[in-house]
Structure formats: structure tokens, C-alpha cells
NUDREN-374028 format. One line per 2 residues: number of its first residue (from 1); their letters; for each residue y, z, x of C-alpha. Coordinates in steps of 0.05 Angstrom, whole numbers, plus 32768, in hexadecimal, padded with zeros to 4 digits. Layout:
<nodes>
NUM	A	Y,Z,X | ...
</nodes>
This chain:
<nodes>
1	XX	8002,8001,8002 | 8047,7FEB,8020
3	XX	8070,8027,8025 | 80AE,7FFD,8001
5	XX	8085,7FF1,7FC0 | 807B,803B,7FC0
7	XX	80C1,8049,7FBF | 80D6,800D,7F93
9	XX	80FA,8039,7F63 | 812C,8046,7F9C
11	XX	8146,7FFF,7F95 | 818E,7FFB,7F7E
13	XX	81CB,7FE7,7F82 | 8209,7FF9,7F7E
15	XX	8210,8000,7F32 | 81C8,8020,7F29
17	XX	81B1,806A,7F30 | 8171,8079,7F54
19	XX	813F,80A3,7F3C | 812E,80E5,7F67
21	XX	8103,80D3,7F94 | 80BB,80FE,7F99
23	XX	8097,8101,7FDE | 8056,8119,7FB9
25	XX	801A,8110,7FE4 | 8049,80FF,8021
27	XX	8032,8122,8068 | 8061,8117,80A5
29	XX	803D,8112,80E9 | 8058,8117,812C
31	XX	804A,80DF,8163 | 8065,80E0,81A5
33	XX	8066,80A1,81CA | 8049,80A0,8214
35	XX	804E,8054,8223 | 8072,8017,8213
37	XX	8036,7FFE,81F0 | 8043,803C,81C3
39	XX	8088,8030,81BA | 8071,7FE8,819F
41	XX	803B,8001,8172 | 8076,8032,814A
43	XX	80A2,7FFF,8149 | 8064,7FD9,8126
45	XX	8056,8010,80FA | 809A,800C,80E1
47	XX	809E,7FC9,80CD | 8056,7FD0,80A6
49	XX	8075,7FF5,807E | 8047,8036,807F
51	XX	807C,8070,8083 | 80BD,807F,808B
53	XX	80D6,8091,80D1 | 8100,80D5,80DD
55	XX	8119,80AF,8117 | 812F,8065,8127
57	XX	812C,8064,8171 | 80EF,806A,8199
59	XX	80EC,808D,81E0 | 80B3,8098,8205
61	XX	80A0,80E7,8205 | 80D5,80F3,81CF
63	XX	80A7,810A,818E | 80C0,80DD,814B
65	XX	80A9,80F4,8104 | 8089,80C5,80D0
67	XX	8084,80DC,8084 | 8043,80B1,806A
69	XX	802A,80AF,8020 | 7FE3,80C4,801A
71	XX	7FD1,8078,8001 | 7FEC,8062,804B
73	XX	7FC3,8095,8071 | 7F88,806D,8082
75	XX	7FB3,8034,809A | 7FE6,805A,80C0
77	XX	7FAA,8078,80ED | 7F90,802C,80F3
79	XX	7FDC,8019,810E | 7FDA,8052,8144
81	XX	7F8D,8053,815C | 7F9C,8028,8195
83	XX	7FD3,8049,81AF | 7FD3,808B,81DA
85	XX	7FF9,80B1,81A2 | 7FD2,80E9,8184
87	XX	7FEE,80F5,8137 | 7FFC,813D,812E
89	XX	8001,8154,80DE | 8045,817A,80DA
91	XX	8052,8181,809A | 8015,817D,8069
93	XX	803C,817C,8023 | 8080,815E,802B
95	XX	8091,8165,7FE3 | 8078,81B2,7FDE
97	XX	80A4,81B8,801E | 80DE,8196,7FF7
99	XX	80D9,81C2,7FBC | 80D3,8207,7FE1
101	XX	8117,81EC,8009 | 813D,81EC,7FC1
103	XX	8123,8230,7FAF | 813B,8272,7FD3
105	XX	8121,828B,800D | 80F0,82CD,7FFD
107	XX	80CB,82CC,803F | 80EB,82FF,8079
109	XX	8128,82F6,8062 | 8153,831A,8097
111	XX	8195,8329,805F | 81AD,8328,801A
113	XX	81F0,8329,802B | 8223,82F7,7FF8
115	XX	826B,82F1,8001 | 828C,82D5,7FC7
117	XX	8252,82B5,7F9F | 823B,8294,7FDB
119	XX	81F0,82AE,7FFD | 81CC,8296,8033
121	XX	8185,8298,801B | 8185,8254,7FFD
123	XX	81A5,8215,8009 | 81E2,8203,7FE1
125	XX	81F3,81BD,7FC1 | 8241,81A1,7FCA
127	XX	825F,81B6,7F88 | 824E,8203,7F9B
129	XX	8266,8200,7FDB | 82A6,81DE,7FC7
131	XX	82AA,8215,7F98 | 82A5,8246,7FC8
133	XX	82DA,822F,7FFD | 830B,8229,7FB9
135	XX	82F8,826E,7FAD | 8308,8280,7FF7
137	XX	834A,8266,7FF7 | 835A,8290,7FBA
139	XX	833D,82CF,7FD8 | 8364,82C3,8017
141	XX	83A4,829F,8006 | 83C9,82BB,8044
143	XX	8394,82A0,8072 | 836E,8269,805C
145	XX	8389,8220,8039 | 8363,81EE,801A
147	XX	8363,81AA,803D | 8343,816D,802C
149	XX	8334,813A,8069 | 832A,80FD,8046
151	XX	8307,80D8,8012 | 82B7,80C3,8015
153	XX	829F,807F,7FFC | 8292,8093,7FBA
155	XX	82D3,80BB,7FB3 | 82C2,80FB,7FC8
157	XX	82F1,812F,7FE4 | 82D7,813D,8029
159	XX	82ED,8188,8027 | 82FE,81C1,8056
161	XX	832B,81FD,8066 | 835B,8212,8098
163	XX	834B,8253,80B3 | 838E,8269,80CC
165	XX	839A,82B8,80E0 | 83D9,82AE,8107
167	XX	8414,8285,80EF | 842C,8242,8119
169	XX	8469,8246,8147 | 849B,8214,812C
171	XX	845D,81EB,8112 | 8430,81F3,814C
173	XX	83EB,820D,814C | 83DD,8232,818F
175	XX	8394,822A,8192 | 836C,81F5,8161
177	XX	8320,81F5,8152 | 82F5,81C8,8124
179	XX	82B1,81CC,8105 | 828B,8192,80E9
181	XX	824B,8195,80BC | 8219,8167,8099
183	XX	8237,812D,80B6 | 81E7,8119,80A8
185	XX	81DF,8122,8061 | 8194,8146,8069
187	XX	81A8,8171,8099 | 81B3,81AD,8066
189	XX	81B1,81E3,8096 | 81F2,81D0,80BF
191	XX	8214,81E2,8078 | 81F0,8223,8071
193	XX	820A,822D,80C1 | 824B,8222,80B6
195	XX	825D,823F,8078 | 8240,8280,809C
197	XX	8279,8270,80D0 | 82B1,8270,8098
199	XX	8290,82B6,807E | 8290,82D8,80C3
201	XX	82D4,82BE,80DA | 82EA,82DD,8096
203	XX	82C6,8324,8091 | 82A4,8331,80D4
205	XX	82BC,836D,80FA | 829F,8364,813D
207	XX	82D9,8362,816D | 82C2,831F,8190
209	XX	82BE,82FC,814A | 8301,8311,813A
211	XX	8314,82F6,8177 | 82F7,82B1,816C
213	XX	8314,82B2,8126 | 8359,82D0,8130
215	XX	836D,82A7,8175 | 8353,8269,8159
217	XX	8372,823C,8121 | 8332,8221,8106
219	XX	8324,81E0,80D4 | 82E4,81E2,80BB
221	XX	82BE,81B1,808F | 8277,81C5,807D
223	XX	826C,817B,805A | 8287,8142,807B
225	XX	8256,810D,8055 | 825E,812D,8014
227	XX	823E,80F2,7FEA | 8201,80F0,801E
229	XX	81F7,813B,8013 | 81FE,812F,7FC8
231	XX	81C5,80FF,7FC6 | 8195,812B,7FF0
233	XX	819D,8158,7FB7 | 81A0,8125,7F76
235	XX	8170,80F4,7F97 | 8154,80EB,7FDA
237	XX	8143,812C,8003 | 8144,8107,803B
239	XX	817C,80D9,8044 | 81A8,80DA,807D
241	XX	81E9,80AA,807C | 821E,80A7,8053
243	XX	8215,807C,800F | 8243,803C,801B
245	XX	8229,8005,7FF6 | 824B,7FD5,8018
247	XX	820B,7FB5,8045 | 81DD,7FB9,800F
249	XX	819F,7F87,801E | 8155,7F7D,8017
251	XX	812B,7FA8,8047 | 80F3,7F92,8043
253	XX	80E2,7F76,807D | 80F2,7FB6,809C
255	XX	80C0,7FD8,806B | 80EB,8007,8044
257	XX	8109,8002,8004 | 8149,7FE1,7FFC
259	XX	8171,801C,7FEC | 8169,802A,803B
261	XX	81A1,7FF5,803E | 81D4,8021,8024
263	XX	81FB,804E,8053 | 8212,8054,8095
265	XX	8200,808B,80C9 | 8240,80A7,80D1
267	XX	822F,80C3,8119 | 8225,807F,8131
269	XX	8263,8060,8112 | 8299,8080,8143
271	XX	82C2,8056,816B | 82A8,806A,81AC
273	XX	8273,803A,81D4 | 825E,8023,818E
275	XX	821E,800A,818A | 8206,8010,81D5
277	XX	81D1,803A,81C9 | 81A5,805F,8193
279	XX	81CA,803B,815C | 81AF,8001,812E
281	XX	81D6,7FBD,811A | 8198,7FC6,80E1
283	XX	81AE,7FE2,809B | 816E,7FF8,808E
285	XX	8167,8021,80B6 | 8180,806F,80BF
287	XX	81A9,8060,8101 | 81D2,8028,80E2
289	XX	820D,8027,8102 | 823F,8009,80CF
291	XX	8257,7FBE,80D6 | 828F,7FD6,810A
293	XX	82A7,8012,8127 | 82D0,8045,80ED
295	XX	82B5,801B,80B9 | 82A5,8057,8088
297	XX	82DB,807F,806B | 82B4,80C1,8081
299	XX	82B8,80B4,80CD | 8301,8097,80C7
301	XX	831C,80D0,80A3 | 82F8,8103,80D5
303	XX	8318,80DA,810E | 835E,80D9,80EF
305	XX	8358,8121,80E1 | 834A,8134,812A
307	XX	8383,8106,8143 | 83B4,8128,811C
309	XX	8399,816D,8130 | 83A2,815C,8170
311	XX	83EE,8157,8172 | 83F2,8194,814D
313	XX	83E0,81BD,817D | 83A7,81D0,81BB
315	XX	8363,81B4,81A0 | 8332,81DF,81C2
317	XX	82ED,81DB,819F | 82D1,81A3,817A
319	XX	828E,81BB,815B | 8256,8188,8134
321	XX	8220,81A4,811C | 81DB,8185,810E
323	XX	8191,8190,8110 | 815B,818B,8125
325	XX	8148,8195,8168 | 816E,81D7,818B
327	XX	8199,81BE,81BE | 81E2,81B8,81CF
329	XX	81F6,8174,81E1 | 8230,8167,820D
331	XX	825F,8121,820B | 8249,80F1,821F
333	XX	8209,80DB,81F9 | 8202,8099,8213
335	XX	81FE,80B2,825F | 81CE,80D0,8295
337	XX	81CD,80E1,82D8 | 8215,80E7,82FF
339	XX	822E,80BE,82CA | 8235,8101,829C
341	XX	8273,810A,82CA | 829C,80DB,829D
343	XX	82A7,8119,827A | 82DC,813A,82A4
345	XX	82C9,817E,8295 | 8283,8170,8293
347	XX	8270,81B0,82BB | 8298,81E1,8291
349	XX	8279,81CB,8257 | 8237,81CB,826B
351	XX	8243,8214,8285 | 8261,8224,8241
353	XX	8228,8206,8221 | 81F1,8225,824B
355	XX	8214,826E,8247 | 820F,8262,81F4
357	XX	81C8,824A,81F7 | 81B7,8289,8223
359	XX	81DA,82B4,81F7 | 81B9,8290,81B6
361	XX	8169,829D,81D1 | 817E,82F0,81DB
363	XX	8176,82FA,818E | 8138,82DA,8178
365	XX	8123,82B8,81B2 | 8132,8271,819A
367	XX	8137,823E,81D2 | 8172,820A,81D7
369	XX	8175,81D2,820D | 81B7,81BD,8225
371	XX	81D6,817E,8247 | 81E2,8135,822E
373	XX	81BE,8116,81FF | 81A6,80DC,8221
375	XX	8186,8117,824D | 8167,8148,821C
377	XX	8164,811B,81DE | 816F,80D5,81D8
379	XX	81A9,80A4,81E7 | 81E2,809F,81B0
381	XX	821C,8082,81AB | 8255,807D,8173
383	XX	8251,80CC,8166 | 8286,80EF,8151
385	XX	8285,8128,8181 | 8289,80F1,81BD
387	XX	82C0,80CE,819D | 82E8,8110,819B
389	XX	82DE,811D,81E1 | 82F4,80E2,81F9
391	XX	8333,80D5,81C5 | 834E,811B,81D5
393	XX	832A,8131,8213 | 832B,817A,81ED
395	XX	8307,81B0,821D | 82C5,81BB,81F0
397	XX	82B4,8184,81C5 | 825C,818D,81BD
399	XX	822A,817E,8185 | 81FF,81B8,8177
401	XX	81B7,81A2,8155 | 819C,81E0,8131
403	XX	8158,8201,8126 | 8121,81E8,8125
405	XX	80F2,81BC,8157 | 80D0,8196,812B
407	XX	80A5,81C9,8100 | 80C8,81BA,80C4
409	XX	8108,8197,80DB | 8138,817F,80A8
411	XX	811A,81AB,807A | 811F,81EA,809C
413	XX	810A,8226,806B | 813E,8255,804A
415	XX	8127,828B,806F | 8139,826C,80B1
417	XX	8188,8264,809C | 81A9,82B0,80A7
419	XX	8179,82AC,80ED | 8192,826E,8101
421	XX	81DB,8289,80EF | 81D8,82C3,8116
423	XX	81C3,82A7,8156 | 81F8,826E,814A
425	XX	822D,829A,814D | 8211,82C2,8184
427	XX	821B,827F,81AD | 8261,826F,8193
429	XX	8277,82AF,81A8 | 8257,82AB,81EB
431	XX	826E,8269,81F4 | 82B3,8280,81DB
433	XX	82B5,82B6,8214 | 829E,8281,8249
435	XX	82D9,8255,8233 | 8310,828F,823E
437	XX	82F5,829F,8284 | 82F2,8252,8295
439	XX	833D,8257,8287 | 8341,8226,824D
441	XX	836C,8256,8220 | 839F,824E,8260
443	X	83DB,8226,8256
</nodes>
């Protein structure tokens, strides 16, 4: 049975609404190519349409995951039997995991803490998050203001808040930081992480948290891809891109449903070494970089907002949160070896990141890798944090890939939200201490 046939209900146009996808009978397999022939076999598996990969790019010794329906399992094994890869069943019942993912966590819950109606024992949809942001503004009117960065393809607000404890002097903010979440729609843990950081900045009595919250004017956006995020709740939990319909086409030869041609990978759409590595020009892939750089309203909104911030004060931090892989990536993502020094303060960013990773590990033993993406994950181009570093040269622009290492991947159980958030706060505080020690708060 062809994968695209299974998902025939997904074929949509701009005027149609897709039914909610069920992954009943699907399993997720991990495959690690060890040779160039293995990479070729993976590409053949993709074009045969026996399953849908979570990753578009295949690299030797880098594990990839594929969702395979029960009816295609034999065909899947037949296609890879001549390879050196041994499939590992990472998730036996994909729909079961998705169903659990939509319910509040009950196992090993660290805290039942809530704040203004928001809790971190479950994942929340866009409406709940935006309502909570509005409630924060009402509760802290002298500290928090609402901001709309721009509009999405489907005309939703890209909504955030500004936390400003100290008034600007002559319109200038002394130090500025920005947090970006859910650029990739299915990475729900990033949303939950950023909402937790907001809560900590407003309520924590820890002196280090207070220093980080109050000495910097924070511009915080939990969901910068609102259309895609909504789509993961209403239709396809595994959706990654935005929901642009400008490139809609047939995906028959790619072995996926035509709906896959909708959307652009926003983290490949920024105008820095665009389409040079880890990106695709095929709309029927998850890493489709768009027809041109900044083709998407969401990426343009982020870029315009960052440029405006950079002239309003001294911008120190830009953190883009993603999942999964447990790493801190330093600009630039397309380089390796001595070329990492293209980022002028690479050594400082590495020290800031490694200190954060070391501190993070102390709480629960979670290990994060540190380095440029091409060395510790895979090469990328057209990313938001690389563009920010290249365009503004702010001191610290980093991509943080959150839990886990692939056991659940994008479907991190709700029970892990709070442990993830606690260790990330530990890391951010240590990174800020290191940034201060290195003199980046100086004039």
C-alpha cells in the first residue's frame, strides 16, 4: 500500500479543510545509515512512499526516524534488508503516544504549580496561550506590555509580550533579549518552555532569576508559527512548516500526500546562505526553504522585529528554542573546522554554551552537546539564529534543542515538561553569569 494513498484524506487546497489525521497502526522506526549506500537506500524508501520521515536530510552516522503504517511494514523491511541498517522500533503505537500527549501528565509529576490559569502538566493550544498572555498584561500593567510582531499567512497575530522592569532612558533600552518559540509547529515543548520562563521572570524570588529578568528588556514570543501550531492541534500533530498554500503541487513522485506541499520550513527561509545546506527546494518536503529567502510573512516579521530591536538598545541575547536532540548550537550552522571562527566571538559563545550545558546536567543528569550544527547535528542554512548573528552581530545568538534524544522526539510526554523547564532555567542563569563575566554587559 502506498503511503500517499493512506493519507488521501489529507489532500487539500486553499479552500478545503482536511480531516484530522489518525496515526492508528503506525510505528516509528529509527535508522542510522553507516555508508553512502545506506543513504541511497533511505532516499529510495522515501520515494517508494512506505512511510514518512521526520528528517529530510540523511547523513552517515546520524539517526533518522520514519513513521510506517502497519500495512507497509513488510515492504519497509524488504527495502532496507540489503542495507547495513538495523531498524529500531522507537515508538510501537504512534497514535497512542499522541493521545497521551494531549492529556495532562499524571506520572512522576514534579509540581502542580500554576500561574494565572496556566499550568505545565499539559500542553496548551494557541487560544489558551494568547488568553494567558493577555491575562499577564492585565495583572502586571506596569511591567508587561502586549506586542504583535506581525501577521501569519492565515492572518493570525504573531503575539508576544515585553517584560520591562526598568523604564527606557530617552527611548533607549540598556539591554535587550529575545526568545523565539515554535518556529517549527510540532515542537510543542518549546512553547511550554517559554511560557515557564515568562512565569519565572515575573514570580521567582531567586536572586539570579531576578537579575536576568530585571536587567534586560525581554521580548518573548512563545509561538512564532501560529498557523502551523494550530494545525498540529486540529489536523496533523506531526506538522512542521507554516501553512502557506503558495507552492501547492502534486507530491505523487515524493511518496507523500499533496498537503505536504503546503507550507515552508521557516527555519530555512532566512536570508543568510539560503539553500546552501540542509534545505530543500522541493515543496513536498519538511525542509522546503521557500521559493526565495523571506518569502514567508512569519520569517519577515521576525527579521523586521529583530532589526528594530537592534536600534532600540544593546541587544545581547537571541534564543531560538527547538526540539528534539538536546544540544546548544552556535552560529554558523553551515560551517565546520576552522570556519567556525567566521562568528567573531565563537570562543565566547562556546564558553557561554558549555557552561550552560554543564549546569543543566547537574539537576537531572541530562546531557546536552555544544557546537556548530554541522558538527553536532547536521548542516543547516537559512536559520533564524544564524541570520540574527550575521545581521546584527549581537553577542549571544543560539539555538537550543530541547529534550529528548529521540525516545519520544516531538512527542515529549507531559510529565517531562517541568523537569525540562527547570534544567533549562538552570542553563540560562549560568549562561547569563558567564556572559557577565566575559564583559558583555559593559559599554
